HTML snippet that shows the backbone in 3Dmol.js (N, CA, C, O; Angstrom):
<script src="https://3Dmol.org/build/3Dmol-min.js"></script>
<div id="view" style="width:600px;height:400px;position:relative"></div>
<script>
const pdb = `
ATOM      1  N   UNK A   1       1.184   9.257  -4.865  1.00  0.00           N
ATOM      2  CA  UNK A   1       0.891   9.041  -3.594  1.00  0.00           C
ATOM      3  C   UNK A   1      -0.512   8.405  -3.505  1.00  0.00           C
ATOM      4  O   UNK A   1      -1.377   8.851  -4.260  1.00  0.00           O
ATOM      5  N   UNK A   2      -0.791   7.499  -2.733  1.00  0.00           N
ATOM      6  CA  UNK A   2      -2.160   6.941  -2.498  1.00  0.00           C
ATOM      7  C   UNK A   2      -2.292   6.647  -1.031  1.00  0.00           C
ATOM      8  O   UNK A   2      -1.477   5.962  -0.413  1.00  0.00           O
ATOM      9  N   UNK A   3      -3.395   7.218  -0.490  1.00  0.00           N
ATOM     10  CA  UNK A   3      -3.762   6.851   0.945  1.00  0.00           C
ATOM     11  C   UNK A   3      -5.046   6.454   0.977  1.00  0.00           C
ATOM     12  O   UNK A   3      -5.932   7.146   0.474  1.00  0.00           O
ATOM     13  N   UNK A   4      -5.309   5.181   1.631  1.00  0.00           N
ATOM     14  CA  UNK A   4      -6.595   4.501   1.794  1.00  0.00           C
ATOM     15  C   UNK A   4      -6.894   4.340   3.216  1.00  0.00           C
ATOM     16  O   UNK A   4      -6.116   3.747   3.962  1.00  0.00           O
ATOM     17  N   UNK A   5      -7.982   4.842   3.610  1.00  0.00           N
ATOM     18  CA  UNK A   5      -8.476   4.760   4.941  1.00  0.00           C
ATOM     19  C   UNK A   5      -9.007   3.264   5.113  1.00  0.00           C
ATOM     20  O   UNK A   5      -9.853   2.815   4.339  1.00  0.00           O
ATOM     21  N   UNK A   6      -8.493   2.537   6.124  1.00  0.00           N
ATOM     22  CA  UNK A   6      -8.925   1.141   6.375  1.00  0.00           C
ATOM     23  C   UNK A   6      -9.911   1.021   7.518  1.00  0.00           C
ATOM     24  O   UNK A   6     -10.528  -0.032   7.674  1.00  0.00           O
ATOM     25  N   UNK A   7     -10.088   2.077   8.337  1.00  0.00           N
ATOM     26  CA  UNK A   7     -11.023   2.052   9.481  1.00  0.00           C
ATOM     27  C   UNK A   7     -10.198   2.017  10.792  1.00  0.00           C
ATOM     28  O   UNK A   7      -9.042   1.599  10.854  1.00  0.00           O
ATOM     29  N   UNK A   8     -10.932   2.514  11.856  1.00  0.00           N
ATOM     30  CA  UNK A   8     -10.368   2.501  13.161  1.00  0.00           C
ATOM     31  C   UNK A   8      -9.101   3.253  13.297  1.00  0.00           C
ATOM     32  O   UNK A   8      -8.299   2.894  14.158  1.00  0.00           O
ATOM     33  N   UNK A   9      -8.841   4.275  12.521  1.00  0.00           N
ATOM     34  CA  UNK A   9      -7.490   4.976  12.461  1.00  0.00           C
ATOM     35  C   UNK A   9      -6.363   4.408  11.787  1.00  0.00           C
ATOM     36  O   UNK A   9      -5.235   4.885  11.910  1.00  0.00           O
ATOM     37  N   UNK A  10      -6.633   3.350  11.037  1.00  0.00           N
ATOM     38  CA  UNK A  10      -5.584   2.693  10.125  1.00  0.00           C
ATOM     39  C   UNK A  10      -5.657   3.332   8.768  1.00  0.00           C
ATOM     40  O   UNK A  10      -6.740   3.677   8.297  1.00  0.00           O
ATOM     41  N   UNK A  11      -4.584   3.484   8.169  1.00  0.00           N
ATOM     42  CA  UNK A  11      -4.447   3.980   6.760  1.00  0.00           C
ATOM     43  C   UNK A  11      -3.388   3.144   6.131  1.00  0.00           C
ATOM     44  O   UNK A  11      -2.399   2.809   6.783  1.00  0.00           O
ATOM     45  N   UNK A  12      -3.561   2.780   4.846  1.00  0.00           N
ATOM     46  CA  UNK A  12      -2.626   2.134   3.894  1.00  0.00           C
ATOM     47  C   UNK A  12      -2.011   3.267   3.041  1.00  0.00           C
ATOM     48  O   UNK A  12      -2.761   4.001   2.397  1.00  0.00           O
ATOM     49  N   UNK A  13      -0.678   3.434   3.015  1.00  0.00           N
ATOM     50  CA  UNK A  13       0.023   4.497   2.364  1.00  0.00           C
ATOM     51  C   UNK A  13       0.929   3.817   1.328  1.00  0.00           C
ATOM     52  O   UNK A  13       1.665   2.889   1.663  1.00  0.00           O
ATOM     53  N   UNK A  14       0.874   4.289   0.045  1.00  0.00           N
ATOM     54  CA  UNK A  14       1.760   4.048  -0.940  1.00  0.00           C
ATOM     55  C   UNK A  14       2.290   5.258  -1.582  1.00  0.00           C
ATOM     56  O   UNK A  14       1.515   6.088  -2.055  1.00  0.00           O
ATOM     57  N   UNK A  15       3.627   5.417  -1.629  1.00  0.00           N
ATOM     58  CA  UNK A  15       4.217   6.543  -2.035  1.00  0.00           C
ATOM     59  C   UNK A  15       5.452   6.274  -2.949  1.00  0.00           C
ATOM     60  O   UNK A  15       6.249   5.408  -2.588  1.00  0.00           O
ATOM     61  N   UNK A  16       5.643   6.894  -4.001  1.00  0.00           N
ATOM     62  CA  UNK A  16       6.923   6.524  -4.790  1.00  0.00           C
ATOM     63  C   UNK A  16       7.321   7.840  -5.599  1.00  0.00           C
ATOM     64  O   UNK A  16       6.496   8.709  -5.881  1.00  0.00           O
ATOM     65  N   UNK A  17       8.587   7.893  -5.920  1.00  0.00           N
ATOM     66  CA  UNK A  17       9.064   9.087  -6.610  1.00  0.00           C
ATOM     67  C   UNK A  17      10.491   8.795  -7.023  1.00  0.00           C
ATOM     68  O   UNK A  17      11.101   7.783  -6.676  1.00  0.00           O
ATOM     69  N   UNK A  18      11.000   9.802  -7.827  1.00  0.00           N
ATOM     70  CA  UNK A  18      12.374   9.710  -8.393  1.00  0.00           C
ATOM     71  C   UNK A  18      13.105  10.887  -7.849  1.00  0.00           C
ATOM     72  O   UNK A  18      12.580  11.991  -7.707  1.00  0.00           O
ATOM     73  N   UNK A  19      14.428  10.585  -7.527  1.00  0.00           N
ATOM     74  CA  UNK A  19      15.304  11.736  -7.165  1.00  0.00           C
ATOM     75  C   UNK A  19      16.687  11.440  -7.638  1.00  0.00           C
ATOM     76  O   UNK A  19      17.095  10.302  -7.868  1.00  0.00           O
ATOM     77  N   UNK A  20      17.418  12.595  -7.775  1.00  0.00           N
ATOM     78  CA  UNK A  20      18.723  12.510  -8.253  1.00  0.00           C
ATOM     79  C   UNK A  20      19.641  11.762  -7.288  1.00  0.00           C
ATOM     80  O   UNK A  20      19.488  11.948  -6.081  1.00  0.00           O
ATOM     81  N   UNK A  21      20.574  10.939  -7.731  1.00  0.00           N
ATOM     82  CA  UNK A  21      21.585  10.321  -6.806  1.00  0.00           C
ATOM     83  C   UNK A  21      22.354  11.363  -5.999  1.00  0.00           C
ATOM     84  O   UNK A  21      23.025  12.208  -6.591  1.00  0.00           O
ATOM     85  N   UNK A  22      22.281  11.331  -4.709  1.00  0.00           N
ATOM     86  CA  UNK A  22      22.928  12.413  -3.885  1.00  0.00           C
ATOM     87  C   UNK A  22      24.374  12.369  -3.886  1.00  0.00           C
ATOM     88  O   UNK A  22      24.980  13.333  -3.420  1.00  0.00           O
ATOM     89  N   UNK A  23      25.064  11.285  -4.391  1.00  0.00           N
ATOM     90  CA  UNK A  23      26.424  11.228  -4.461  1.00  0.00           C
ATOM     91  C   UNK A  23      26.918  11.736  -5.921  1.00  0.00           C
ATOM     92  O   UNK A  23      28.045  12.205  -6.081  1.00  0.00           O
ATOM     93  N   UNK A  24      26.024  11.607  -6.913  1.00  0.00           N
ATOM     94  CA  UNK A  24      26.387  12.149  -8.221  1.00  0.00           C
ATOM     95  C   UNK A  24      25.312  13.005  -8.723  1.00  0.00           C
ATOM     96  O   UNK A  24      24.495  12.577  -9.539  1.00  0.00           O
ATOM     97  N   UNK A  25      25.282  14.251  -8.246  1.00  0.00           N
ATOM     98  CA  UNK A  25      24.323  15.220  -8.468  1.00  0.00           C
ATOM     99  C   UNK A  25      24.521  16.033  -9.745  1.00  0.00           C
ATOM    100  O   UNK A  25      23.876  17.040 -10.039  1.00  0.00           O
ATOM    101  N   UNK A  26      25.475  15.482 -10.451  1.00  0.00           N
ATOM    102  CA  UNK A  26      25.858  16.186 -11.751  1.00  0.00           C
ATOM    103  C   UNK A  26      24.989  15.626 -13.003  1.00  0.00           C
ATOM    104  O   UNK A  26      25.065  16.082 -14.144  1.00  0.00           O
ATOM    105  N   UNK A  27      24.172  14.586 -12.602  1.00  0.00           N
ATOM    106  CA  UNK A  27      23.316  14.002 -13.586  1.00  0.00           C
ATOM    107  C   UNK A  27      24.050  12.890 -14.328  1.00  0.00           C
ATOM    108  O   UNK A  27      23.465  12.414 -15.301  1.00  0.00           O
ATOM    109  N   UNK A  28      25.272  12.403 -13.997  1.00  0.00           N
ATOM    110  CA  UNK A  28      26.013  11.334 -14.534  1.00  0.00           C
ATOM    111  C   UNK A  28      25.433   9.956 -14.223  1.00  0.00           C
ATOM    112  O   UNK A  28      25.785   8.972 -14.873  1.00  0.00           O
ATOM    113  N   UNK A  29      24.616   9.888 -13.311  1.00  0.00           N
ATOM    114  CA  UNK A  29      23.955   8.537 -12.830  1.00  0.00           C
ATOM    115  C   UNK A  29      22.447   8.746 -13.057  1.00  0.00           C
ATOM    116  O   UNK A  29      21.940   9.867 -13.017  1.00  0.00           O
ATOM    117  N   UNK A  30      21.746   7.608 -13.301  1.00  0.00           N
ATOM    118  CA  UNK A  30      20.314   7.578 -13.424  1.00  0.00           C
ATOM    119  C   UNK A  30      19.645   7.901 -12.124  1.00  0.00           C
ATOM    120  O   UNK A  30      20.170   7.582 -11.057  1.00  0.00           O
ATOM    121  N   UNK A  31      18.420   8.571 -12.193  1.00  0.00           N
ATOM    122  CA  UNK A  31      17.676   8.872 -10.916  1.00  0.00           C
ATOM    123  C   UNK A  31      17.490   7.645 -10.086  1.00  0.00           C
ATOM    124  O   UNK A  31      17.516   6.525 -10.596  1.00  0.00           O
ATOM    125  N   UNK A  32      17.293   7.855  -8.762  1.00  0.00           N
ATOM    126  CA  UNK A  32      17.055   6.801  -7.842  1.00  0.00           C
ATOM    127  C   UNK A  32      15.532   6.796  -7.532  1.00  0.00           C
ATOM    128  O   UNK A  32      14.892   7.816  -7.276  1.00  0.00           O
ATOM    129  N   UNK A  33      15.033   5.566  -7.582  1.00  0.00           N
ATOM    130  CA  UNK A  33      13.557   5.528  -7.317  1.00  0.00           C
ATOM    131  C   UNK A  33      13.394   5.180  -5.825  1.00  0.00           C
ATOM    132  O   UNK A  33      14.054   4.278  -5.309  1.00  0.00           O
ATOM    133  N   UNK A  34      12.563   5.866  -5.195  1.00  0.00           N
ATOM    134  CA  UNK A  34      12.158   5.748  -3.798  1.00  0.00           C
ATOM    135  C   UNK A  34      10.739   5.214  -3.706  1.00  0.00           C
ATOM    136  O   UNK A  34       9.848   5.689  -4.410  1.00  0.00           O
ATOM    137  N   UNK A  35      10.522   4.225  -2.838  1.00  0.00           N
ATOM    138  CA  UNK A  35       9.225   3.754  -2.624  1.00  0.00           C
ATOM    139  C   UNK A  35       8.897   3.474  -1.182  1.00  0.00           C
ATOM    140  O   UNK A  35       9.741   2.967  -0.444  1.00  0.00           O
ATOM    141  N   UNK A  36       7.754   3.776  -0.784  1.00  0.00           N
ATOM    142  CA  UNK A  36       7.339   3.555   0.710  1.00  0.00           C
ATOM    143  C   UNK A  36       5.928   2.911   0.563  1.00  0.00           C
ATOM    144  O   UNK A  36       5.105   3.346  -0.243  1.00  0.00           O
ATOM    145  N   UNK A  37       5.706   1.915   1.335  1.00  0.00           N
ATOM    146  CA  UNK A  37       4.336   1.237   1.311  1.00  0.00           C
ATOM    147  C   UNK A  37       4.117   0.688   2.700  1.00  0.00           C
ATOM    148  O   UNK A  37       4.983  -0.002   3.239  1.00  0.00           O
ATOM    149  N   UNK A  38       3.019   0.971   3.262  1.00  0.00           N
ATOM    150  CA  UNK A  38       2.790   0.280   4.613  1.00  0.00           C
ATOM    151  C   UNK A  38       1.486   0.760   5.230  1.00  0.00           C
ATOM    152  O   UNK A  38       0.836   1.686   4.745  1.00  0.00           O
ATOM    153  N   UNK A  39       1.146   0.115   6.280  1.00  0.00           N
ATOM    154  CA  UNK A  39      -0.069   0.435   7.075  1.00  0.00           C
ATOM    155  C   UNK A  39       0.435   1.355   8.293  1.00  0.00           C
ATOM    156  O   UNK A  39       1.424   1.086   8.974  1.00  0.00           O
ATOM    157  N   UNK A  40      -0.287   2.342   8.445  1.00  0.00           N
ATOM    158  CA  UNK A  40       0.012   3.226   9.550  1.00  0.00           C
ATOM    159  C   UNK A  40      -1.179   3.513  10.413  1.00  0.00           C
ATOM    160  O   UNK A  40      -2.264   3.646   9.846  1.00  0.00           O
ATOM    161  N   UNK A  41      -1.106   3.629  11.764  1.00  0.00           N
ATOM    162  CA  UNK A  41      -2.077   3.869  12.667  1.00  0.00           C
ATOM    163  C   UNK A  41      -1.941   5.298  13.263  1.00  0.00           C
ATOM    164  O   UNK A  41      -0.860   5.674  13.716  1.00  0.00           O
ATOM    165  N   UNK A  42      -3.009   6.067  13.259  1.00  0.00           N
ATOM    166  CA  UNK A  42      -3.055   7.362  13.840  1.00  0.00           C
ATOM    167  C   UNK A  42      -3.895   7.341  15.140  1.00  0.00           C
ATOM    168  O   UNK A  42      -5.124   7.284  15.094  1.00  0.00           O
ATOM    169  N   UNK A  43      -3.251   7.385  16.216  1.00  0.00           N
ATOM    170  CA  UNK A  43      -3.974   7.089  17.473  1.00  0.00           C
ATOM    171  C   UNK A  43      -5.013   8.160  17.814  1.00  0.00           C
ATOM    172  O   UNK A  43      -5.992   7.867  18.501  1.00  0.00           O
ATOM    173  N   UNK A  44      -4.817   9.380  17.352  1.00  0.00           N
ATOM    174  CA  UNK A  44      -5.611  10.502  17.643  1.00  0.00           C
ATOM    175  C   UNK A  44      -6.561  10.853  16.410  1.00  0.00           C
ATOM    176  O   UNK A  44      -7.067  11.973  16.333  1.00  0.00           O
ATOM    177  N   UNK A  45      -6.770   9.971  15.544  1.00  0.00           N
ATOM    178  CA  UNK A  45      -7.672  10.185  14.300  1.00  0.00           C
ATOM    179  C   UNK A  45      -9.097  10.108  14.792  1.00  0.00           C
ATOM    180  O   UNK A  45      -9.567   9.069  15.256  1.00  0.00           O
ATOM    181  N   UNK A  46      -9.767  11.230  14.678  1.00  0.00           N
ATOM    182  CA  UNK A  46     -11.196  11.277  15.079  1.00  0.00           C
ATOM    183  C   UNK A  46     -12.143  10.821  13.972  1.00  0.00           C
ATOM    184  O   UNK A  46     -12.445  11.587  13.056  1.00  0.00           O
ATOM    185  N   UNK A  47     -12.616   9.567  14.054  1.00  0.00           N
ATOM    186  CA  UNK A  47     -13.385   8.931  13.108  1.00  0.00           C
ATOM    187  C   UNK A  47     -14.927   9.590  12.958  1.00  0.00           C
ATOM    188  O   UNK A  47     -15.686   9.304  12.032  1.00  0.00           O
ATOM    189  N   UNK A  48     -15.196  10.392  13.891  1.00  0.00           N
ATOM    190  CA  UNK A  48     -16.544  11.015  13.917  1.00  0.00           C
ATOM    191  C   UNK A  48     -16.575  12.391  13.191  1.00  0.00           C
ATOM    192  O   UNK A  48     -17.616  13.005  12.959  1.00  0.00           O
ATOM    193  N   UNK A  49     -15.354  12.802  12.863  1.00  0.00           N
ATOM    194  CA  UNK A  49     -15.251  14.157  12.108  1.00  0.00           C
ATOM    195  C   UNK A  49     -15.435  13.898  10.561  1.00  0.00           C
ATOM    196  O   UNK A  49     -14.538  13.332   9.935  1.00  0.00           O
ATOM    197  N   UNK A  50     -16.498  14.277   9.998  1.00  0.00           N
ATOM    198  CA  UNK A  50     -16.761  14.068   8.507  1.00  0.00           C
ATOM    199  C   UNK A  50     -15.692  14.848   7.583  1.00  0.00           C
ATOM    200  O   UNK A  50     -15.501  14.498   6.419  1.00  0.00           O
ATOM    201  N   UNK A  51     -15.078  15.819   8.119  1.00  0.00           N
ATOM    202  CA  UNK A  51     -13.973  16.486   7.259  1.00  0.00           C
ATOM    203  C   UNK A  51     -12.857  15.700   7.075  1.00  0.00           C
ATOM    204  O   UNK A  51     -11.972  16.175   6.362  1.00  0.00           O
ATOM    205  N   UNK A  52     -12.680  14.522   7.591  1.00  0.00           N
ATOM    206  CA  UNK A  52     -11.467  13.571   7.400  1.00  0.00           C
ATOM    207  C   UNK A  52     -11.648  12.889   6.021  1.00  0.00           C
ATOM    208  O   UNK A  52     -10.689  12.312   5.507  1.00  0.00           O
ATOM    209  N   UNK A  53     -12.736  12.935   5.468  1.00  0.00           N
ATOM    210  CA  UNK A  53     -12.882  12.397   4.041  1.00  0.00           C
ATOM    211  C   UNK A  53     -12.929  10.839   4.093  1.00  0.00           C
ATOM    212  O   UNK A  53     -12.359  10.198   3.209  1.00  0.00           O
ATOM    213  N   UNK A  54     -13.551  10.254   5.040  1.00  0.00           N
ATOM    214  CA  UNK A  54     -13.592   8.746   5.053  1.00  0.00           C
ATOM    215  C   UNK A  54     -14.229   8.175   3.907  1.00  0.00           C
ATOM    216  O   UNK A  54     -14.325   6.952   3.800  1.00  0.00           O
TER     217      UNK A  54
END
`;
const viewer = $3Dmol.createViewer("view");
viewer.addModel(pdb, "pdb");
viewer.setStyle({}, {cartoon: {color: "spectrum"}});
viewer.zoomTo();
viewer.render();
</script>
């Protein structure tokens, strides 16, 4: 997982992982790769709070 603060409440998120195929949970099929990447806006993100690790 990677989260990068872009400023003004915007974050770029990249997340990936592997999981077992839900239809073949006996291990007979290869793992399924999941990926999520995008820009997200947090409307109530307080940019004045130093604990947010900007």
